[in-house]
N, C-alpha and C positions, 0 to 999 in steps of 0.2 A: 787155072783159075782158083782163087781162094774164096771162101765164104765171106761175104760182106753184105751190107744192106742192099736191098733191091735185087738180090739173087734168089732164085728158086733152088731150094736145097732138098735133097732126098737122103734120108738116113735109115739105116737098119739099126735097131736098138733093142735093149732090154732094160727095164727099170725095176729096181727092187726097193722095198721099204727098209726101215731101220733094222728089221728083224731078218733081213735077207730073203723075204718072200717076194717072188716075182709078181708085180702088180700089172705089168703090161709088157708086151713084146711084139716085134714085127716078124718074128720067126714064123715061117710058113705063109706069110702075107707079103703084099707089096710094101716097099719102104714108106715111111712117113714123108710126105712132101709138104713143104711150107715155104712161105715168103719171109726171108730173113729180114729182121729189122722192123717188123710190123706187129710185134707182140702176139704172134700166132702160136708160140710155144712158151713154156715157162721161162722167165728171165734168166735164171741161173744156167740153164742148158743153152739158151741162145748165146749168152756171153761166152761160155766155154767153147762153143763151136766156131765163133768168130775167128777167121783167119785160117781155118783148116782147109785142106785140099781134098779132092776126090781120092778115095782110097785110104785116107787117114783114119786111124782108130781113135776112139775117145773113151775115157773112163773118168767120170765126173761125179763128185759128191756135191749135192745141192742142199743148202739149208732150207728150212721152212720159209724163211723170209724171201728167198729167191725161187720158191716153188709155189705152193698153194697157200702160203701165209700161215700165221699162227692161229691156233684155235681161238675163236671169239666167243666168250661166255654168253654174250648177248644174243647169239644166234641159236642158243638152246632154250627152248621154252616149253612150259606145260600148258596145254590147251584142253578144253573140255571135249569129250568124245563127240558131243553134239556138233562140233565143227566138221566132222566127217560124214555129214548127212548124205545119204545115198550110197555110201560104201558099205557093202554087206558085212565084211569082217575086217577090222583094222588089226594088223599084226606087226610085230617088230621087224624091221628091215624094209618095210614098204616105203616107197618114195612117192611124194606128192609135190605138186607145185602150189605154193602158197602165194596169195596176192598180198603184198606188203606195200607200205608207203613208198618204198624204193623201187617198186615193180615186182615182177614175179621172182620167186626164190624157191629153188628145189630144196625140199626138206626130207629127212629120213626119220622114220619112227624108231626111237631108240628104247622106249619103255612104255608099258601100259600098266596103270594101277587104278583099279576101280573104274571110274568114269573120267580119268585124266590120262592124256596121252602126251608123252614127252617127244618133241621133235627137235632135230638138229639141222640147222641150215649151213653148217660148215661143210666144205668140200671133204670127202672121205679121207683125203691125204693131207688135210690141213694139220699143221703142227708136227709134221714128219719130215725128217731128212730123207732124201732120195738118192739112189745111186744109179747113174745111167752109164751103160757100156754099149759101144756099138762102133759103126763105121760109116763114113760119108760115102754114099753110093753115087751121087751125081750132083753137079752144080751147073746152073745155067743162068743167063740173064733173064730177068722177068720181062714179060711183054708189057707194052704200054697199058693195055687193058687190066692186067694183073696189078700193076702199080696203082692204077686209078681206083680199083675195087679193094685193094689191100689184102688180097688173098690169091692163091693159085687157082688157075682154071685148068681143068683136066681135058677140055675139048669134047666131052661127051654130052654136055647139056648146055642149054642156053642159060647164061648167067646174067 
């Protein structure tokens, strides 16, 4: 069986950023399991895995456009410290959920100067090319329920 839409795919993987730093891996953990063709993983990796068979290896370079997108300057904003009412101490690297016109957005504090806090709503890997290396561990047909829900069910919880 080869990877195609409506298949449940399990992969072991390692992903590195442009500087060769490992940003995620399945090493020492269960493989990543996803429903192929349902946008459950980044587009560039999903395209590269299409057609592979169990046991096949992959070594894929994914551009920002096919990963987490380009950096969007509009997602970086300076806000008054007063916006963090109830937070004892705001520090760089802290992550908050901001309520925006488009819905909730996760933002990271990137700078603090006087009473102004700079937050960035870009994904931490936005604007970066990524390198994925790994192996296809398993492929199976998706169940009707998985197809209806658009994601894999592990059988351990009511979904």
